[in-house]
Each structure stands twice: as C-alpha cells, then as structure tokens.
PDB file of N, CA, C and O in Angstrom:
ATOM      1  N   MET A   1     134.843 115.509 157.275  1.00  0.00           N
ATOM      2  CA  MET A   1     133.673 114.632 157.125  1.00  0.00           C
ATOM      3  C   MET A   1     133.667 113.943 155.797  1.00  0.00           C
ATOM      4  O   MET A   1     133.248 112.790 155.697  1.00  0.00           O
ATOM      5  N   GLY A   2     134.127 114.628 154.762  1.00  0.00           N
ATOM      6  CA  GLY A   2     134.154 114.016 153.442  1.00  0.00           C
ATOM      7  C   GLY A   2     135.033 112.825 153.358  1.00  0.00           C
ATOM      8  O   GLY A   2     134.738 111.872 152.638  1.00  0.00           O
ATOM      9  N   ASP A   3     136.120 112.862 154.090  1.00  0.00           N
ATOM     10  CA  ASP A   3     137.056 111.721 154.074  1.00  0.00           C
ATOM     11  C   ASP A   3     136.399 110.510 154.745  1.00  0.00           C
ATOM     12  O   ASP A   3     136.577 109.374 154.305  1.00  0.00           O
ATOM     13  N   ALA A   4     135.620 110.775 155.843  1.00  0.00           N
ATOM     14  CA  ALA A   4     134.939 109.720 156.547  1.00  0.00           C
ATOM     15  C   ALA A   4     133.848 109.086 155.636  1.00  0.00           C
ATOM     16  O   ALA A   4     133.672 107.868 155.605  1.00  0.00           O
ATOM     17  N   LEU A   5     133.138 109.949 154.910  1.00  0.00           N
ATOM     18  CA  LEU A   5     132.093 109.421 154.021  1.00  0.00           C
ATOM     19  C   LEU A   5     132.724 108.594 152.881  1.00  0.00           C
ATOM     20  O   LEU A   5     132.216 107.530 152.528  1.00  0.00           O
ATOM     21  N   LEU A   6     133.766 109.066 152.345  1.00  0.00           N
ATOM     22  CA  LEU A   6     134.456 108.301 151.267  1.00  0.00           C
ATOM     23  C   LEU A   6     134.964 106.991 151.796  1.00  0.00           C
ATOM     24  O   LEU A   6     134.808 105.967 151.131  1.00  0.00           O
ATOM     25  N   GLY A   7     135.575 106.976 152.985  1.00  0.00           N
ATOM     26  CA  GLY A   7     135.996 105.715 153.568  1.00  0.00           C
ATOM     27  C   GLY A   7     134.874 104.783 153.858  1.00  0.00           C
ATOM     28  O   GLY A   7     135.018 103.579 153.647  1.00  0.00           O
ATOM     29  N   ALA A   8     133.750 105.275 154.336  1.00  0.00           N
ATOM     30  CA  ALA A   8     132.585 104.431 154.638  1.00  0.00           C
ATOM     31  C   ALA A   8     132.016 103.841 153.358  1.00  0.00           C
ATOM     32  O   ALA A   8     131.661 102.663 153.342  1.00  0.00           O
ATOM     33  N   LEU A   9     131.917 104.622 152.279  1.00  0.00           N
ATOM     34  CA  LEU A   9     131.421 104.072 151.041  1.00  0.00           C
ATOM     35  C   LEU A   9     132.369 103.005 150.464  1.00  0.00           C
ATOM     36  O   LEU A   9     131.936 101.965 149.967  1.00  0.00           O
ATOM     37  N   TYR A  10     133.694 103.304 150.549  1.00  0.00           N
ATOM     38  CA  TYR A  10     134.675 102.342 150.100  1.00  0.00           C
ATOM     39  C   TYR A  10     134.508 101.017 150.842  1.00  0.00           C
ATOM     40  O   TYR A  10     134.480  99.955 150.220  1.00  0.00           O
ATOM     41  N   ALA A  11     134.398 101.077 152.168  1.00  0.00           N
ATOM     42  CA  ALA A  11     134.229  99.837 152.985  1.00  0.00           C
ATOM     43  C   ALA A  11     132.899  99.143 152.612  1.00  0.00           C
ATOM     44  O   ALA A  11     132.857  97.917 152.506  1.00  0.00           O
ATOM     45  N   ALA A  12     131.831  99.905 152.414  1.00  0.00           N
ATOM     46  CA  ALA A  12     130.567  99.287 152.059  1.00  0.00           C
ATOM     47  C   ALA A  12     130.628  98.614 150.708  1.00  0.00           C
ATOM     48  O   ALA A  12     130.048  97.542 150.539  1.00  0.00           O
ATOM     49  N   PHE A  13     131.306  99.199 149.741  1.00  0.00           N
ATOM     50  CA  PHE A  13     131.434  98.588 148.421  1.00  0.00           C
ATOM     51  C   PHE A  13     132.267  97.311 148.502  1.00  0.00           C
ATOM     52  O   PHE A  13     131.979  96.345 147.795  1.00  0.00           O
ATOM     53  N   ILE A  14     133.278  97.291 149.336  1.00  0.00           N
ATOM     54  CA  ILE A  14     134.057  96.086 149.490  1.00  0.00           C
ATOM     55  C   ILE A  14     133.215  94.983 150.181  1.00  0.00           C
ATOM     56  O   ILE A  14     133.239  93.817 149.786  1.00  0.00           O
ATOM     57  N   TYR A  15     132.487  95.395 151.208  1.00  0.00           N
ATOM     58  CA  TYR A  15     131.744  94.384 151.966  1.00  0.00           C
ATOM     59  C   TYR A  15     130.545  93.851 151.222  1.00  0.00           C
ATOM     60  O   TYR A  15     130.331  92.639 151.183  1.00  0.00           O
ATOM     61  N   TRP A  16     129.750  94.738 150.624  1.00  0.00           N
ATOM     62  CA  TRP A  16     128.476  94.343 149.968  1.00  0.00           C
ATOM     63  C   TRP A  16     128.609  94.343 148.449  1.00  0.00           C
ATOM     64  O   TRP A  16     127.624  94.089 147.757  1.00  0.00           O
ATOM     65  N   GLY A  17     129.789  94.617 147.912  1.00  0.00           N
ATOM     66  CA  GLY A  17     129.923  94.725 146.481  1.00  0.00           C
ATOM     67  C   GLY A  17     129.943  93.389 145.784  1.00  0.00           C
ATOM     68  O   GLY A  17     129.498  92.376 146.324  1.00  0.00           O
ATOM     69  N   SER A  18     130.465  93.402 144.576  1.00  0.00           N
ATOM     70  CA  SER A  18     130.442  92.186 143.762  1.00  0.00           C
ATOM     71  C   SER A  18     131.356  91.145 144.354  1.00  0.00           C
ATOM     72  O   SER A  18     132.242  91.433 145.158  1.00  0.00           O
ATOM     73  N   ASP A  19     131.102  89.889 143.915  1.00  0.00           N
ATOM     74  CA  ASP A  19     131.903  88.773 144.424  1.00  0.00           C
ATOM     75  C   ASP A  19     133.291  88.735 143.854  1.00  0.00           C
ATOM     76  O   ASP A  19     134.157  88.029 144.370  1.00  0.00           O
ATOM     77  N   LYS A  20     133.520  89.487 142.793  1.00  0.00           N
ATOM     78  CA  LYS A  20     134.834  89.561 142.193  1.00  0.00           C
ATOM     79  C   LYS A  20     135.784  90.318 143.109  1.00  0.00           C
ATOM     80  O   LYS A  20     135.351  90.961 144.065  1.00  0.00           O
ATOM     81  N   ASN A  21     137.066  90.243 142.819  1.00  0.00           N
ATOM     82  CA  ASN A  21     138.096  90.987 143.645  1.00  0.00           C
ATOM     83  C   ASN A  21     138.314  92.367 143.045  1.00  0.00           C
ATOM     84  O   ASN A  21     139.427  92.887 143.113  1.00  0.00           O
ATOM     85  N   SER A  22     137.327  92.953 142.480  1.00  0.00           N
ATOM     86  CA  SER A  22     137.466  94.286 141.912  1.00  0.00           C
ATOM     87  C   SER A  22     136.176  95.027 142.054  1.00  0.00           C
ATOM     88  O   SER A  22     135.146  94.458 142.412  1.00  0.00           O
ATOM     89  N   PHE A  23     136.239  96.325 141.766  1.00  0.00           N
ATOM     90  CA  PHE A  23     135.056  97.181 141.787  1.00  0.00           C
ATOM     91  C   PHE A  23     134.370  97.120 140.449  1.00  0.00           C
ATOM     92  O   PHE A  23     135.000  96.919 139.410  1.00  0.00           O
ATOM     93  N   GLN A  24     133.017  97.304 140.495  1.00  0.00           N
ATOM     94  CA  GLN A  24     132.264  97.485 139.260  1.00  0.00           C
ATOM     95  C   GLN A  24     132.407  98.899 138.818  1.00  0.00           C
ATOM     96  O   GLN A  24     132.827  99.752 139.599  1.00  0.00           O
ATOM     97  N   LEU A  25     132.062  99.183 137.558  1.00  0.00           N
ATOM     98  CA  LEU A  25     132.203 100.519 137.055  1.00  0.00           C
ATOM     99  C   LEU A  25     131.357 101.533 137.798  1.00  0.00           C
ATOM    100  O   LEU A  25     131.833 102.637 138.062  1.00  0.00           O
ATOM    101  N   TRP A  26     130.127 101.206 138.146  1.00  0.00           N
ATOM    102  CA  TRP A  26     129.282 102.139 138.866  1.00  0.00           C
ATOM    103  C   TRP A  26     129.831 102.461 140.250  1.00  0.00           C
ATOM    104  O   TRP A  26     129.637 103.575 140.736  1.00  0.00           O
ATOM    105  N   GLU A  27     130.485 101.555 140.870  1.00  0.00           N
ATOM    106  CA  GLU A  27     131.130 101.801 142.180  1.00  0.00           C
ATOM    107  C   GLU A  27     132.262 102.778 142.046  1.00  0.00           C
ATOM    108  O   GLU A  27     132.419 103.655 142.895  1.00  0.00           O
ATOM    109  N   VAL A  28     133.039 102.660 141.032  1.00  0.00           N
ATOM    110  CA  VAL A  28     134.168 103.560 140.815  1.00  0.00           C
ATOM    111  C   VAL A  28     133.614 104.992 140.523  1.00  0.00           C
ATOM    112  O   VAL A  28     134.120 105.986 141.045  1.00  0.00           O
ATOM    113  N   ILE A  29     132.585 105.051 139.693  1.00  0.00           N
ATOM    114  CA  ILE A  29     131.965 106.337 139.362  1.00  0.00           C
ATOM    115  C   ILE A  29     131.340 106.995 140.611  1.00  0.00           C
ATOM    116  O   ILE A  29     131.435 108.207 140.806  1.00  0.00           O
ATOM    117  N   ALA A  30     130.698 106.153 141.452  1.00  0.00           N
ATOM    118  CA  ALA A  30     130.105 106.701 142.693  1.00  0.00           C
ATOM    119  C   ALA A  30     131.170 107.258 143.637  1.00  0.00           C
ATOM    120  O   ALA A  30     130.993 108.329 144.218  1.00  0.00           O
ATOM    121  N   LEU A  31     132.285 106.521 143.789  1.00  0.00           N
ATOM    122  CA  LEU A  31     133.366 107.003 144.654  1.00  0.00           C
ATOM    123  C   LEU A  31     133.973 108.309 144.126  1.00  0.00           C
ATOM    124  O   LEU A  31     134.238 109.238 144.888  1.00  0.00           O
ATOM    125  N   ASN A  32     134.186 108.358 142.811  1.00  0.00           N
ATOM    126  CA  ASN A  32     134.723 109.605 142.212  1.00  0.00           C
ATOM    127  C   ASN A  32     133.738 110.763 142.368  1.00  0.00           C
ATOM    128  O   ASN A  32     134.126 111.897 142.648  1.00  0.00           O
ATOM    129  N   GLY A  33     132.450 110.447 142.181  1.00  0.00           N
ATOM    130  CA  GLY A  33     131.447 111.497 142.322  1.00  0.00           C
ATOM    131  C   GLY A  33     131.374 112.074 143.729  1.00  0.00           C
ATOM    132  O   GLY A  33     131.199 113.281 143.898  1.00  0.00           O
ATOM    133  N   VAL A  34     131.508 111.212 144.747  1.00  0.00           N
ATOM    134  CA  VAL A  34     131.538 111.681 146.134  1.00  0.00           C
ATOM    135  C   VAL A  34     132.758 112.529 146.380  1.00  0.00           C
ATOM    136  O   VAL A  34     132.670 113.549 147.063  1.00  0.00           O
ATOM    137  N   TYR A  35     133.894 112.136 145.845  1.00  0.00           N
ATOM    138  CA  TYR A  35     135.117 112.840 146.009  1.00  0.00           C
ATOM    139  C   TYR A  35     135.053 114.257 145.352  1.00  0.00           C
ATOM    140  O   TYR A  35     135.466 115.252 145.948  1.00  0.00           O
ATOM    141  N   PHE A  36     134.530 114.300 144.127  1.00  0.00           N
ATOM    142  CA  PHE A  36     134.427 115.545 143.449  1.00  0.00           C
ATOM    143  C   PHE A  36     133.395 116.484 144.104  1.00  0.00           C
ATOM    144  O   PHE A  36     133.586 117.700 144.109  1.00  0.00           O
ATOM    145  N   ALA A  37     132.331 115.937 144.642  1.00  0.00           N
ATOM    146  CA  ALA A  37     131.347 116.687 145.401  1.00  0.00           C
ATOM    147  C   ALA A  37     131.964 117.288 146.641  1.00  0.00           C
ATOM    148  O   ALA A  37     131.713 118.447 146.970  1.00  0.00           O
ATOM    149  N   TYR A  38     132.781 116.492 147.336  1.00  0.00           N
ATOM    150  CA  TYR A  38     133.547 117.012 148.498  1.00  0.00           C
ATOM    151  C   TYR A  38     134.441 118.142 148.124  1.00  0.00           C
ATOM    152  O   TYR A  38     134.467 119.166 148.806  1.00  0.00           O
ATOM    153  N   LEU A  39     135.197 117.983 147.029  1.00  0.00           N
ATOM    154  CA  LEU A  39     136.054 119.033 146.558  1.00  0.00           C
ATOM    155  C   LEU A  39     135.294 120.316 146.207  1.00  0.00           C
ATOM    156  O   LEU A  39     135.759 121.411 146.523  1.00  0.00           O
ATOM    157  N   ALA A  40     134.154 120.198 145.571  1.00  0.00           N
ATOM    158  CA  ALA A  40     133.347 121.334 145.207  1.00  0.00           C
ATOM    159  C   ALA A  40     132.858 122.047 146.466  1.00  0.00           C
ATOM    160  O   ALA A  40     132.897 123.276 146.516  1.00  0.00           O
ATOM    161  N   VAL A  41     132.402 121.322 147.476  1.00  0.00           N
ATOM    162  CA  VAL A  41     131.959 121.951 148.696  1.00  0.00           C
ATOM    163  C   VAL A  41     133.109 122.714 149.374  1.00  0.00           C
ATOM    164  O   VAL A  41     132.926 123.814 149.895  1.00  0.00           O
ATOM    165  N   MET A  42     134.293 122.098 149.352  1.00  0.00           N
ATOM    166  CA  MET A  42     135.449 122.745 149.944  1.00  0.00           C
ATOM    167  C   MET A  42     135.817 124.001 149.210  1.00  0.00           C
ATOM    168  O   MET A  42     136.036 125.034 149.843  1.00  0.00           O
ATOM    169  N   PHE A  43     135.896 123.954 147.869  1.00  0.00           N
ATOM    170  CA  PHE A  43     136.318 125.113 147.102  1.00  0.00           C
ATOM    171  C   PHE A  43     135.242 126.268 147.116  1.00  0.00           C
ATOM    172  O   PHE A  43     135.564 127.441 147.307  1.00  0.00           O
ATOM    173  N   PHE A  44     134.031 125.886 146.916  1.00  0.00           N
ATOM    174  CA  PHE A  44     133.009 126.943 146.793  1.00  0.00           C
ATOM    175  C   PHE A  44     132.357 127.338 148.126  1.00  0.00           C
ATOM    176  O   PHE A  44     131.964 128.492 148.298  1.00  0.00           O
ATOM    177  N   GLY A  45     132.241 126.408 149.056  1.00  0.00           N
ATOM    178  CA  GLY A  45     131.543 126.702 150.279  1.00  0.00           C
ATOM    179  C   GLY A  45     132.456 127.105 151.411  1.00  0.00           C
ATOM    180  O   GLY A  45     132.145 128.026 152.166  1.00  0.00           O
ATOM    181  N   VAL A  46     133.574 126.430 151.537  1.00  0.00           N
ATOM    182  CA  VAL A  46     134.446 126.705 152.668  1.00  0.00           C
ATOM    183  C   VAL A  46     135.499 127.767 152.344  1.00  0.00           C
ATOM    184  O   VAL A  46     135.611 128.776 153.041  1.00  0.00           O
ATOM    185  N   PHE A  47     136.260 127.531 151.290  1.00  0.00           N
ATOM    186  CA  PHE A  47     137.347 128.448 150.950  1.00  0.00           C
ATOM    187  C   PHE A  47     136.854 129.655 150.122  1.00  0.00           C
ATOM    188  O   PHE A  47     137.521 130.690 150.101  1.00  0.00           O
ATOM    189  N   LYS A  48     135.737 129.542 149.464  1.00  0.00           N
ATOM    190  CA  LYS A  48     135.143 130.618 148.652  1.00  0.00           C
ATOM    191  C   LYS A  48     136.146 131.151 147.634  1.00  0.00           C
ATOM    192  O   LYS A  48     136.407 132.352 147.566  1.00  0.00           O
ATOM    193  N   PHE A  49     136.700 130.236 146.848  1.00  0.00           N
ATOM    194  CA  PHE A  49     137.671 130.599 145.797  1.00  0.00           C
ATOM    195  C   PHE A  49     136.979 131.380 144.670  1.00  0.00           C
ATOM    196  O   PHE A  49     137.555 132.324 144.129  1.00  0.00           O
ATOM    197  N   PHE A  50     135.781 131.000 144.328  1.00  0.00           N
ATOM    198  CA  PHE A  50     135.106 131.626 143.191  1.00  0.00           C
ATOM    199  C   PHE A  50     133.848 132.338 143.638  1.00  0.00           C
ATOM    200  O   PHE A  50     133.145 132.925 142.815  1.00  0.00           O
TER     201      PHE A  50
END
C-alpha cells in the first residue's frame, strides 16, 4: 500500500505541481517523508525489529 501511496503522490505532484519541469523543495520533502513513514511502519509495525 505504501508503494501505491507514493506513486499516487508522485503523479499528483507532476499533474498539479509547479509549471516548471522539476519538483519544488516541499514536494521532494513530502515524498521523502511519506517514504520514511512507510519504512517506519514496516520496521516497527510489521517486522517488529525493535
């Protein structure tokens, strides 16, 4: 599910994002934040590493 959410956000930022051909800083930070939240859920919630 995390991969689908990341893909959907990526597509939304491309479609509704800035007119430039690049991402704005807040978009990059948001994508990284979603990815790290996904990793945290996987490590702590699913795999129970710690």
